[in-house]
MARNUKOL-969954 format. One record per residue (C-alpha): x, y, z; residue in one letter. Coordinates in steps of 0.2 Angstrom, whole numbers. Example, Ala and Ser with C-alpha at 12.3 -4.5 7.8 and 13.67 -1.06 7.14 Angstrom:
# MARNUKOL-969954
+-------+-------+-------+------+
|     x |     y |     z | gulo |
+-------+-------+-------+------+
|    62 |   -22 |    39 |    A |
|    68 |    -5 |    36 |    S |
+-------+-------+-------+------+
//
This chain:
# MARNUKOL-969954
+-------+-------+-------+------+
|     x |     y |     z | gulo |
+-------+-------+-------+------+
|  -126 |   -54 |  -230 |    M |
|  -126 |   -36 |  -231 |    E |
|  -131 |   -26 |  -216 |    L |
|  -140 |   -12 |  -225 |    T |
|  -147 |     3 |  -216 |    Q |
|  -165 |    -3 |  -221 |    R |
|  -162 |   -20 |  -213 |    L |
|  -155 |   -13 |  -197 |    L |
|  -170 |    -1 |  -196 |    E |
|  -182 |   -15 |  -198 |    Q |
|  -174 |   -25 |  -184 |    F |
|  -174 |   -10 |  -172 |    L |
|  -192 |    -6 |  -175 |    V |
|  -197 |   -24 |  -172 |    L |
|  -186 |   -24 |  -156 |    A |
|  -196 |    -9 |  -150 |    E |
|  -213 |   -14 |  -155 |    E |
|  -211 |   -33 |  -151 |    K |
|  -224 |   -37 |  -163 |    H |
|  -223 |   -40 |  -182 |    F |
|  -239 |   -32 |  -186 |    G |
|  -236 |   -15 |  -177 |    R |
|  -218 |   -15 |  -183 |    A |
|  -223 |   -18 |  -201 |    A |
|  -236 |    -4 |  -200 |    E |
|  -223 |     8 |  -193 |    R |
|  -211 |     3 |  -208 |    L |
|  -225 |     6 |  -221 |    S |
|  -224 |   -12 |  -227 |    M |
|  -233 |   -29 |  -225 |    S |
|  -230 |   -41 |  -212 |    Q |
|  -223 |   -56 |  -223 |    P |
|  -209 |   -47 |  -231 |    P |
|  -203 |   -41 |  -213 |    L |
|  -204 |   -58 |  -206 |    S |
|  -194 |   -64 |  -221 |    Q |
|  -181 |   -51 |  -219 |    A |
|  -179 |   -56 |  -200 |    M |
|  -177 |   -74 |  -205 |    Q |
|  -163 |   -69 |  -218 |    R |
|  -154 |   -58 |  -205 |    L |
|  -154 |   -73 |  -192 |    E |
|  -148 |   -85 |  -205 |    R |
|  -134 |   -73 |  -211 |    G |
|  -128 |   -70 |  -193 |    L |
|  -130 |   -88 |  -188 |    G |
|  -140 |   -84 |  -172 |    V |
|  -158 |   -83 |  -166 |    T |
|  -162 |   -65 |  -162 |    L |
|  -180 |   -66 |  -159 |    L |
|  -191 |   -78 |  -148 |    D |
|  -208 |   -79 |  -158 |    R |
|  -224 |   -82 |  -149 |    G |
|  -243 |   -80 |  -152 |    P |
|  -243 |   -63 |  -143 |    G |
|  -228 |   -56 |  -152 |    G |
|  -209 |   -57 |  -151 |    V |
|  -196 |   -54 |  -138 |    R |
|  -177 |   -52 |  -140 |    L |
|  -165 |   -66 |  -136 |    T |
|  -149 |   -61 |  -126 |    P |
|  -141 |   -61 |  -143 |    A |
|  -155 |   -51 |  -150 |    G |
|  -153 |   -38 |  -136 |    A |
|  -134 |   -37 |  -139 |    A |
|  -137 |   -35 |  -158 |    F |
|  -150 |   -21 |  -155 |    A |
|  -136 |   -11 |  -146 |    V |
|  -124 |   -14 |  -160 |    E |
|  -137 |   -10 |  -174 |    A |
|  -141 |     7 |  -166 |    R |
|  -122 |    10 |  -165 |    R |
|  -120 |     6 |  -183 |    L |
|  -134 |    17 |  -188 |    L |
|  -128 |    32 |  -177 |    D |
|  -110 |    30 |  -184 |    A |
|  -117 |    30 |  -202 |    R |
|  -127 |    46 |  -199 |    T |
|  -112 |    54 |  -190 |    A |
|  -101 |    50 |  -205 |    A |
|  -113 |    58 |  -218 |    V |
|  -116 |    73 |  -207 |    E |
|   -97 |    75 |  -204 |    R |
|   -93 |    74 |  -223 |    V |
|  -106 |    88 |  -227 |    R |
|   -99 |    99 |  -213 |    R |
|   -81 |    96 |  -220 |    V |
|   -87 |   102 |  -237 |    A |
|   -96 |   118 |  -231 |    H |
|   -91 |   122 |  -213 |    G |
|  -106 |   133 |  -211 |    L |
|  -121 |   122 |  -211 |    E |
|  -126 |   106 |  -202 |    G |
|  -126 |    99 |  -184 |    D |
|  -112 |   101 |  -172 |    V |
|  -113 |    89 |  -157 |    R |
|  -107 |    99 |  -141 |    V |
|  -105 |    91 |  -124 |    G |
|  -103 |    99 |  -107 |    Y |
|  -102 |    96 |   -89 |    V |
|  -117 |   103 |   -80 |    S |
|  -108 |   117 |   -70 |    I |
|  -103 |   125 |   -87 |    L |
|  -121 |   127 |   -92 |    S |
|  -124 |   143 |   -82 |    H |
|  -111 |   155 |   -89 |    R |
|  -100 |   149 |  -103 |    H |
|  -113 |   138 |  -113 |    L |
|  -126 |   152 |  -116 |    P |
|  -112 |   164 |  -122 |    R |
|  -107 |   151 |  -135 |    L |
|  -125 |   148 |  -141 |    L |
|  -128 |   167 |  -142 |    R |
|  -112 |   170 |  -153 |    A |
|  -116 |   155 |  -164 |    A |
|  -134 |   160 |  -167 |    A |
|  -128 |   178 |  -172 |    D |
|  -113 |   173 |  -182 |    E |
|  -116 |   155 |  -188 |    L |
|  -135 |   154 |  -190 |    P |
|  -133 |   139 |  -202 |    G |
|  -125 |   128 |  -188 |    L |
|  -137 |   118 |  -177 |    R |
|  -128 |   115 |  -160 |    V |
|  -134 |    99 |  -152 |    Q |
|  -131 |    98 |  -133 |    L |
|  -126 |    83 |  -122 |    R |
|  -123 |    85 |  -103 |    Q |
|  -113 |    71 |   -95 |    D |
|   -98 |    68 |   -84 |    S |
|   -80 |    73 |   -88 |    T |
|   -75 |    55 |   -91 |    A |
|   -90 |    51 |  -102 |    A |
|   -88 |    67 |  -113 |    L |
|   -69 |    63 |  -116 |    V |
|   -74 |    45 |  -121 |    E |
|   -88 |    51 |  -133 |    M |
|   -77 |    65 |  -141 |    T |
|   -63 |    52 |  -144 |    G |
|   -75 |    40 |  -152 |    A |
|   -83 |    53 |  -163 |    G |
|  -100 |    54 |  -155 |    T |
|   -97 |    72 |  -149 |    L |
|   -88 |    85 |  -160 |    D |
|   -83 |    96 |  -145 |    L |
|   -84 |    96 |  -127 |    A |
|   -83 |   109 |  -113 |    F |
|   -73 |   103 |   -98 |    L |
|   -66 |   109 |   -82 |    R |
|   -47 |   105 |   -79 |    D |
|   -45 |    94 |   -95 |    P |
|   -27 |    88 |   -90 |    S |
|   -32 |    70 |   -89 |    P |
|   -38 |    69 |  -108 |    I |
|   -29 |    56 |  -119 |    P |
|   -15 |    62 |  -131 |    D |
|   -26 |    59 |  -146 |    D |
|   -37 |    74 |  -141 |    L |
|   -33 |    93 |  -141 |    E |
|   -39 |   105 |  -128 |    A |
|   -40 |   124 |  -129 |    H |
|   -41 |   133 |  -113 |    A |
|   -52 |   149 |  -113 |    F |
|   -55 |   153 |   -95 |    A |
|   -49 |   151 |   -77 |    V |
|   -60 |   150 |   -62 |    E |
|   -56 |   151 |   -44 |    R |
|   -62 |   138 |   -32 |    V |
|   -71 |   142 |   -16 |    V |
|   -77 |   133 |    -1 |    A |
|   -95 |   127 |    -1 |    A |
|  -102 |   125 |    17 |    V |
|  -119 |   123 |    24 |    P |
|  -127 |   139 |    28 |    D |
|  -127 |   135 |    47 |    E |
|  -109 |   131 |    46 |    H |
|   -97 |   140 |    59 |    R |
|   -88 |   149 |    44 |    L |
|  -103 |   152 |    33 |    A |
|  -103 |   171 |    36 |    G |
|   -84 |   174 |    35 |    A |
|   -78 |   186 |    22 |    E |
|   -64 |   173 |    17 |    S |
|   -56 |   158 |    25 |    I |
|   -40 |   148 |    24 |    A |
|   -42 |   130 |    17 |    L |
|   -34 |   123 |    32 |    V |
|   -49 |   130 |    42 |    D |
|   -59 |   115 |    35 |    L |
|   -47 |   102 |    41 |    R |
|   -59 |    95 |    54 |    D |
|   -74 |    95 |    42 |    D |
|   -81 |    80 |    32 |    D |
|   -80 |    83 |    13 |    F |
|   -90 |    77 |    -1 |    V |
|   -77 |    75 |   -15 |    L |
|   -79 |    74 |   -34 |    P |
|   -78 |    56 |   -41 |    S |
|   -61 |    52 |   -47 |    A |
|   -69 |    42 |   -61 |    T |
|   -82 |    55 |   -67 |    A |
|   -73 |    71 |   -62 |    L |
|   -54 |    66 |   -62 |    P |
|   -47 |    83 |   -64 |    G |
|   -58 |    91 |   -50 |    L |
|   -55 |    76 |   -39 |    A |
|   -36 |    78 |   -41 |    L |
|   -37 |    97 |   -38 |    Q |
|   -47 |    95 |   -21 |    A |
|   -35 |    82 |   -15 |    Q |
|   -19 |    91 |   -19 |    R |
|   -26 |   108 |   -13 |    A |
|   -29 |   101 |     4 |    C |
|   -13 |    92 |     5 |    Q |
|    -4 |   108 |     1 |    E |
|   -14 |   116 |    15 |    A |
|    -7 |   102 |    27 |    G |
|   -21 |    90 |    28 |    F |
|   -30 |    76 |    20 |    T |
|   -49 |    79 |    17 |    P |
|   -60 |    68 |    28 |    R |
|   -71 |    60 |    15 |    R |
|   -89 |    58 |    19 |    R |
|   -95 |    54 |     1 |    A |
|   -91 |    55 |   -17 |    D |
|  -102 |    63 |   -31 |    A |
|  -100 |    61 |   -50 |    D |
|  -109 |    78 |   -54 |    D |
|  -113 |    95 |   -48 |    L |
|  -130 |    91 |   -41 |    S |
|  -123 |    77 |   -30 |    G |
|  -109 |    89 |   -23 |    L |
|  -122 |   103 |   -20 |    L |
|  -135 |    90 |   -12 |    G |
|  -123 |    84 |     1 |    Y |
|  -118 |   102 |     6 |    V |
|  -136 |   108 |     6 |    A |
|  -141 |    94 |    17 |    A |
|  -129 |   100 |    30 |    G |
|  -118 |    84 |    30 |    L |
|  -102 |    91 |    24 |    C |
|   -92 |   104 |    15 |    V |
|   -85 |   104 |    -3 |    S |
|   -74 |   114 |   -15 |    L |
|   -83 |   121 |   -30 |    L |
|   -80 |   134 |   -44 |    P |
|   -83 |   152 |   -39 |    E |
|   -95 |   154 |   -53 |    D |
|  -109 |   146 |   -43 |    L |
|  -110 |   161 |   -31 |    R |
|  -120 |   169 |   -45 |    D |
|  -133 |   155 |   -43 |    F |
|  -138 |   154 |   -25 |    P |
|  -142 |   137 |   -19 |    V |
|  -154 |   136 |    -3 |    P |
|  -144 |   129 |    11 |    G |
|  -127 |   133 |     5 |    I |
|  -114 |   147 |     8 |    A |
|  -100 |   150 |    -4 |    F |
|   -84 |   157 |     5 |    V |
|   -69 |   163 |    -4 |    P |
|   -52 |   155 |     0 |    L |
|   -37 |   165 |     4 |    R |
|   -25 |   152 |    -1 |    D |
|   -14 |   155 |   -17 |    S |
|   -12 |   137 |   -22 |    S |
|   -13 |   134 |   -41 |    P |
|   -24 |   119 |   -37 |    Y |
|   -38 |   132 |   -31 |    L |
|   -39 |   138 |   -49 |    R |
|   -48 |   127 |   -62 |    T |
|   -46 |   128 |   -81 |    T |
|   -61 |   128 |   -93 |    V |
|   -57 |   121 |  -110 |    A |
|   -64 |   115 |  -126 |    A |
|   -59 |    98 |  -131 |    V |
|   -60 |    90 |  -148 |    H |
|   -51 |    78 |  -160 |    R |
|   -36 |    84 |  -170 |    P |
|   -45 |    81 |  -186 |    D |
|   -60 |    93 |  -181 |    A |
|   -69 |    99 |  -197 |    D |
|   -73 |   116 |  -203 |    A |
|   -88 |   119 |  -193 |    A |
|   -80 |   114 |  -176 |    V |
|   -65 |   125 |  -181 |    R |
|   -77 |   140 |  -183 |    R |
|   -85 |   137 |  -166 |    L |
|   -67 |   136 |  -159 |    L |
|   -64 |   153 |  -167 |    E |
|   -80 |   160 |  -159 |    L |
|   -74 |   153 |  -142 |    I |
|   -57 |   162 |  -144 |    T |
|   -66 |   179 |  -148 |    R |
|   -80 |   178 |  -136 |    H |
|   -74 |   167 |  -121 |    M |
|   -55 |   170 |  -122 |    G |
|   -43 |   176 |  -109 |    P |
|   -51 |   192 |  -106 |    E |
|   -66 |   182 |   -99 |    H |
|   -56 |   174 |   -85 |    V |
|   -66 |   175 |   -69 |    V |
+-------+-------+-------+------+
//
């Protein structure tokens, strides 16, 4: 049995509609051929995918699992076709770009503006997620390019191009004893509770925070972990703890939070921003990397 694109699409539409009649209407076909196609699919796989009843159908556990794999197969096919076209031309098509949320304020708009001006045939599709998820998706080919902070934990089969370095500052509640200071030493926070980046979702930042504090002579007292920027900011804004965050955020005031510069010279208080991709990146991705070099290169270190 061949798992054709049409057969997979028919199954997925039926899985969504849970009714042969509605699914057949969406697929612009009559109900009997759809029913026969599903029967052939089940025979070919040797499993029951659908529980059929008078009110419609529902997925069996095997059917639910197959729906996930069917979507993955269709997405992979679409990605393969698009990638071949980009390899051939390099100037047209879609490029799937991932980013961690904190980069959306400064670096991402600069790239989108440069791409619109110089590569108008490219359509940049955006996906925001955690560092760990973006690395996984880039390695799997679901993303073409990912913007990350401190990409040191990436696998050996990915390449990283650093294009900016940002300082880390202390984020404290606005009623904190040090909120109005011009600058502080990191050790001044040794008696505070910290909200720290998740070691799973934000491994680079998590390692930086731990090592910077250790270098300052203390272990941060962990109040909570957060796997994204919103969680880190939320804990600080609630007045529950302090955190270490990129200085870039000072341009985007958050109610309830004061950002205080750190006097320490530790290398762990500087975070690298990089573009990560597979070594076999196609022409379109290479063109975007060239834009990044020109518009977001070392002269843009903040």
